[in-house]
PAGU-253186 format. One record per residue (C-alpha): residue number from 0; residue in one letter; x, y, z. Coordinates in steps of 0.5 Angstrom, whole numbers, m for minus. Each point is the difference from the previous one (the first is absolute). Example, Ala and Ser with C-alpha at 12.3 -4.5 7.8 and 13.67 -1.06 7.14 Angstrom:
<sites>
SITE 0 A 25 m9 16
SITE 1 S 2 7 m2
</sites>
This chain:
<sites>
SITE 0 M 0 0 0
SITE 1 T 6 5 2
SITE 2 E 3 m1 m7
SITE 3 Y m7 0 m4
SITE 4 L m2 7 4
SITE 5 T 7 3 m1
SITE 6 N 0 m2 m8
SITE 7 Y m7 3 0
SITE 8 M 2 7 3
SITE 9 N 6 0 m4
SITE 10 Q m4 m1 m7
SITE 11 T m6 4 2
SITE 12 E 5 6 2
SITE 13 R 3 m1 m7
SITE 14 K m7 0 m4
SITE 15 L m2 6 4
SITE 16 D 6 4 m2
SITE 17 E m1 m2 m7
SITE 18 C m8 1 m1
SITE 19 C m1 5 m5
SITE 20 S m8 0 m1
SITE 21 L m6 0 4
SITE 22 N m2 m7 m2
SITE 23 D 7 m3 2
SITE 24 I m1 3 7
SITE 25 E m7 m2 1
SITE 26 R 2 m7 m2
SITE 27 L 6 0 5
SITE 28 F m4 3 5
SITE 29 A m6 m5 0
SITE 30 E 6 m6 0
SITE 31 H 3 4 6
SITE 32 M m7 0 4
SITE 33 D m1 m7 m1
SITE 34 K 7 m1 3
SITE 35 I m1 4 6
SITE 36 A m6 m4 2
SITE 37 F 4 m6 m1
SITE 38 M 5 2 4
SITE 39 Q m4 3 6
SITE 40 H m4 m7 0
SITE 41 E 7 m3 1
SITE 42 R 2 5 5
SITE 43 I m6 m1 4
SITE 44 V 1 m8 0
SITE 45 H 8 1 2
SITE 46 F m2 4 6
SITE 47 L m5 m5 2
SITE 48 V 5 m5 0
SITE 49 T 5 4 3
SITE 50 M m5 1 6
SITE 51 M m2 m7 0
SITE 52 F 8 m2 1
SITE 53 A 1 6 5
SITE 54 I m6 m3 4
SITE 55 I 2 m7 0
SITE 56 L 7 2 2
SITE 57 T m2 4 6
SITE 58 I m4 m7 2
SITE 59 F 6 m4 m1
SITE 60 I 4 5 4
SITE 61 C m5 0 6
SITE 62 A 0 m8 0
SITE 63 L 8 0 0
SITE 64 I 0 5 6
SITE 65 F m5 m5 4
SITE 66 S 3 m7 m3
SITE 67 E 7 1 m1
SITE 68 N 0 m5 m6
SITE 69 F 5 m1 m5
SITE 70 A m4 m2 m5
SITE 71 I m4 7 1
SITE 72 L 6 4 0
SITE 73 L 1 m3 m7
SITE 74 L m7 1 m3
SITE 75 V 1 8 3
SITE 76 T 7 0 m4
SITE 77 I m3 m2 m6
SITE 78 I m7 4 0
SITE 79 L 5 6 2
SITE 80 I 4 m1 m6
SITE 81 L m6 m1 m5
SITE 82 L m3 6 3
SITE 83 L 6 4 m1
SITE 84 F m1 m2 m8
SITE 85 Y m7 2 0
SITE 86 I 1 7 3
SITE 87 K 6 1 m5
SITE 88 H m5 m2 m6
SITE 89 Y m6 4 3
SITE 90 Y 5 6 1
SITE 91 F 2 m1 m8
SITE 92 L m7 0 m2
SITE 93 E m3 6 4
SITE 94 N 6 4 m3
SITE 95 T m1 m2 m7
SITE 96 V m8 1 1
SITE 97 Q 2 7 2
SITE 98 K 5 1 m6
SITE 99 M m6 m2 m4
SITE 100 Y m4 5 3
SITE 101 R 5 5 m2
SITE 102 V 0 m2 m7
SITE 103 Y m7 0 0
SITE 104 D 0 7 1
SITE 105 R 5 1 m5
SITE 106 M m4 m3 m5
SITE 107 L m6 4 2
SITE 108 E 4 7 m1
SITE 109 K 2 m3 m7
SITE 110 K m7 m2 m2
SITE 111 Q m2 7 2
SITE 112 Y 5 3 m4
SITE 113 F m2 m4 m6
SITE 114 E m7 2 1
SITE 115 D 2 7 0
SITE 116 M 4 m1 m6
SITE 117 E m6 m3 m4
SITE 118 V m5 6 3
SITE 119 Q 5 5 m3
SITE 120 E 0 m3 m7
</sites>
C-alpha cells in the first residue's frame, strides 16, 4: 500500500502540472476524488485495527502484571511489535491523505483558472 500510494501521488502531481485543459483537470479531479474516498476508508480501517491492538496490548500487560507468566511476556512483546508497525503505517496513511487534500486544493485552483479562461473566450 505504501508503494502504491507513493506512486499514485507522484503520478498525480506530475499529471496536475501537465494539465492544459479543463477536460484534463476534470478527469484528474474525478479520479482523485475516488482515491481520496478509498484512502479515507483504508485509514479508518487501519485506525480501528491499531486501536484494537492497543486494547489487546493493555489487556495482556495487565495480565502480565498479575500473573508474571513468561508466555504472556512473549505475547506482549509480539503485540507491541505489531502495534508499532501498525502505528507507523497509520502515520503514513494519515499524512498521505492530508497530502491528497492539498493536491485536491491545487486541482480546484487550476480548475477555476481554466473555467475563468473559458469564460473570457
